[in-house]
C-alpha positions in Angstrom: 38.9 -23.3 51.6 40.7 -26.4 50.0 42.7 -29.0 51.6 46.3 -28.6 51.7 48.7 -31.6 52.2 51.1 -31.0 55.2 54.3 -33.2 55.8 55.0 -34.3 59.3 58.0 -36.0 61.0 58.0 -39.5 62.1 56.9 -39.6 65.8 58.9 -42.5 67.1 62.3 -41.4 66.3 61.3 -37.7 67.5 60.0 -39.3 70.8 63.3 -41.0 71.3 65.2 -37.9 70.6 63.2 -35.7 72.9 63.4 -38.3 75.6 67.1 -38.3 75.3 67.0 -34.4 75.4 65.0 -34.4 78.6 67.4 -36.9 80.3 70.5 -34.8 78.9 69.2 -31.7 80.5 68.4 -33.4 83.9 72.0 -34.9 83.6 73.5 -31.4 83.1 71.4 -29.9 85.8 72.6 -32.6 88.4 76.3 -32.2 87.3 75.9 -28.4 87.8 74.7 -28.9 91.3 77.5 -31.1 92.1 80.3 -29.1 90.5 78.8 -25.7 91.2 78.8 -24.6 87.6 75.8 -22.4 86.7 76.4 -22.5 83.0 75.7 -26.2 83.0 72.6 -25.6 84.9 71.2 -23.1 82.5 72.0 -25.3 79.4 70.5 -28.3 81.2 67.4 -26.3 82.1 67.0 -25.0 78.4 67.5 -28.4 77.0 65.1 -30.1 79.3 62.4 -27.5 79.0 62.7 -27.3 75.2 62.6 -31.1 74.9 59.6 -31.3 77.2 57.6 -28.6 75.3 58.4 -30.3 72.1 56.8 -33.5 73.3 53.5 -31.7 72.8 54.1 -31.7 69.0 53.5 -35.5 69.1 50.2 -36.8 68.0 48.7 -39.9 66.4 46.7 -40.3 63.3 44.7 -43.6 62.8 43.8 -45.3 59.3 41.2 -43.4 57.5 41.7 -40.3 59.7 43.3 -36.9 59.1 44.7 -34.0 61.3 43.8 -30.5 60.4 46.7 -28.5 61.6 46.3 -24.7 62.4 48.6 -22.1 63.8 47.0 -19.4 66.0 43.7 -19.7 64.0 45.3 -19.9 60.6 45.0 -23.0 58.6 48.5 -24.7 57.9 47.6 -28.0 56.4 46.2 -31.5 56.7 48.3 -34.5 57.7 47.1 -37.9 56.6 50.0 -40.1 57.3 49.1 -42.8 59.8 51.0 -43.7 63.0 52.7 -41.5 65.6 53.5 -38.1 64.0 55.3 -34.8 65.1 54.9 -31.2 64.1 55.4 -27.9 65.5 54.2 -28.1 69.4 52.2 -24.7 68.8 50.1 -26.2 65.9 46.5 -26.9 66.9 45.3 -30.3 65.6 41.7 -31.4 64.8 41.3 -35.0 63.9 38.6 -35.8 61.3 37.5 -39.3 60.5 37.4 -40.1 56.8 35.8 -43.5 57.2 32.5 -44.3 55.4 29.5 -43.5 57.6 25.8 -44.0 57.2 22.6 -43.0 59.1 18.9 -43.4 58.8 16.8 -40.3 58.8 13.8 -40.1 60.8 10.4 -40.7 59.3 9.4 -37.5 57.7 5.8 -36.6 56.8 5.5 -34.7 53.6 3.0 -34.2 50.7 4.0 -35.8 47.5 3.5 -34.3 44.1 -0.3 -35.0 44.0 -0.7 -33.5 47.5 -1.3 -36.6 49.3 0.5 -36.9 52.7 3.2 -39.8 52.8 5.8 -41.0 55.4 9.3 -41.3 53.9 12.8 -42.1 55.3 16.1 -42.7 53.8 19.5 -44.3 54.4 22.5 -42.1 53.6 26.0 -43.3 53.1 28.6 -40.5 53.2 32.3 -39.8 53.7 34.4 -36.7 54.4 36.7 -36.2 51.4 38.1 -32.7 52.3 38.9 -32.3 55.9 39.7 -28.6 55.7 36.2 -27.9 54.3 34.5 -30.0 56.9 36.2 -28.0 59.6 36.1 -24.5 58.3 33.4 -24.2 55.9 30.6 -25.3 58.3 30.2 -25.1 62.1 29.3 -28.7 62.8 29.7 -30.9 59.7 27.9 -34.1 61.1 24.8 -31.9 62.1 24.9 -30.2 58.7 24.9 -33.7 57.0 21.9 -34.8 58.9 19.9 -31.6 58.6 20.6 -31.2 54.9 19.9 -34.8 54.2 16.3 -34.4 55.6 16.0 -31.2 53.7 16.8 -32.9 50.4 14.7 -35.8 51.1 11.7 -33.5 51.6 12.5 -31.6 48.5 12.7 -34.8 46.4 9.6 -36.4 47.8 7.6 -33.2 46.8 8.8 -33.7 43.2 7.2 -37.2 42.5 3.9 -38.7 43.0 3.6 -41.8 45.3 2.2 -44.0 42.5 2.6 -44.0 38.8 -0.5 -42.7 37.0 0.7 -42.4 33.4 3.1 -44.4 31.3 6.7 -43.1 31.6 6.0 -41.1 34.7 8.5 -41.5 37.5 6.9 -42.5 40.9 8.4 -43.0 44.3 7.1 -46.5 44.8 7.8 -48.0 41.3 11.1 -46.3 40.2 13.4 -46.9 43.3 16.7 -46.6 41.3 15.9 -43.3 39.6 14.6 -41.8 42.8 17.7 -43.0 44.7 19.9 -41.3 42.1 18.0 -38.1 42.2 18.3 -38.1 46.0 22.0 -38.8 45.8 22.6 -35.9 43.4 20.5 -33.5 45.4 22.5 -34.5 48.6 25.9 -34.1 46.6 25.1 -30.6 45.6 24.0 -29.6 49.2 26.9 -31.1 50.9 29.7 -30.2 48.5 30.7 -27.0 50.5 31.1 -29.2 53.6 33.8 -31.4 51.9 31.4 -34.5 52.2 30.7 -37.0 49.2 27.6 -39.0 49.2 28.2 -42.6 48.3 24.7 -44.0 48.3 21.2 -42.9 49.2 18.2 -45.1 49.2 14.7 -44.8 50.4 14.2 -47.2 53.5 10.5 -46.5 54.4 7.8 -45.2 52.1 3.9 -45.3 53.0 1.0 -43.2 52.9 0.3 -41.4 56.1 -2.2 -43.2 58.5 -5.0 -40.8 58.0 -5.3 -41.7 54.3 -3.6 -45.1 54.3 -7.1 -47.1 54.2 -8.5 -44.9 51.4 -5.4 -45.2 49.2 -5.4 -49.0 49.9 -9.0 -49.2 48.6 -7.8 -47.1 45.4 -4.9 -49.4 44.9 -7.0 -52.5 45.2 -9.7 -51.0 42.8 -6.9 -50.2 40.2 -5.6 -53.7 40.6 -9.0 -55.3 40.0 -9.5 -53.1 36.9 -6.3 -54.0 35.4 -6.9 -57.7 36.1 -10.5 -57.5 34.7 -9.2 -55.7 31.5 -6.5 -58.4 30.9 -9.2 -61.2 31.5 -11.6 -59.6 29.1 -8.9 -59.1 26.4 -8.0 -62.7 26.7 -11.5 -64.0 26.6 -12.4 -62.0 23.5 -9.2 -63.3 21.8 -10.3 -66.9 22.8 -13.9 -66.3 21.4 -12.5 -65.0 18.1 -10.2 -68.0 17.8 -13.1 -70.5 18.6 -15.4 -68.9 16.0 -12.6 -68.8 13.5 -11.8 -72.6 13.9 -15.3 -73.7 13.8 -15.9 -71.8 10.7 -12.7 -73.0 9.2 -13.1 -76.6 9.9 -16.8 -76.5 8.8 -17.8 -78.1 12.0 -21.1 -76.2 12.3 -22.8 -73.2 10.6 -24.1 -70.5 12.6 -26.3 -67.6 12.0 -25.7 -64.2 13.6 -28.1 -64.9 16.5 -26.6 -68.2 17.4 -23.0 -66.5 17.2 -24.1 -63.8 19.5 -25.5 -66.4 21.9 -22.2 -68.5 21.6 -20.2 -65.3 22.4 -22.2 -64.5 25.4 -21.9 -68.0 26.8 -18.2 -68.2 26.2 -17.7 -64.6 27.8 -19.7 -65.7 30.8 -17.6 -68.9 31.2 -14.2 -67.2 30.6 -14.7 -64.0 32.7 -16.9 -65.3 35.6 -15.3 -65.7 39.0 -17.0 -68.9 39.8 -17.2 -72.1 37.8 -20.3 -72.3 35.7 -22.7 -75.1 35.5 -23.3 -76.3 31.9 -26.7 -77.1 30.6 -26.8 -79.9 28.0 -29.3 -79.2 25.1 -31.0 -82.6 24.3 -33.0 -81.2 21.6 -32.2 -79.9 18.1 -30.0 -76.8 17.6 -33.0 -74.9 16.3 
């Protein structure tokens, strides 16, 4: 089922013409009653009834709206011209909004790739682009969009871990742009048969499930501490190497291996310690 454009007549001229037809039929009937001419009465009744029936062919199409037209269950075409329009009065008309719409899915509880339960929700921006498919390919396209959106969100959430554990690995929390693109593509494939285009899809809520949130928070804190300590140690080692190299280069003092080890230990304590150290001044000789 594909959309078929259908031409329609301008509604205002047709309305005026039909009103004139109704008035003309009433005039003929009144003259027939006065003059006793049955022929005028028959013509007047036919003109009046025909004009009145044709009034039911008038309908209004608002901006960014379309009217799906059918005749006794058979699809005829789709009218998109705005304003007051006229078609065959026996045509059935179903109006479909083609405005951009959005909704936020409920918070879904799913298991991510590593098996941890998480809560996730998304905001979906969508638009009907084929009115015929929206009406005839699915029973209720609005309900279809919501159900398929939640289904696509569940399928996407199970394909990625919550946090990135390896370099180059996509994760729900750290790769929002890539995840949104994947979700939009998943929705586009699912909603194509309903004549719906997905304009944007983004995660609006992402969190661990309450029963494991505290444990996962501790793990994240531990990972952050390890990463911070690793960087601190790397920087401290570099500073110690630079200090020893500068002392040896400038010939300030000559240290044996034991004194170098002691100096390295002291510098690492000073640079890696969380609290400020209290220096002890050596008043004696170096050896």
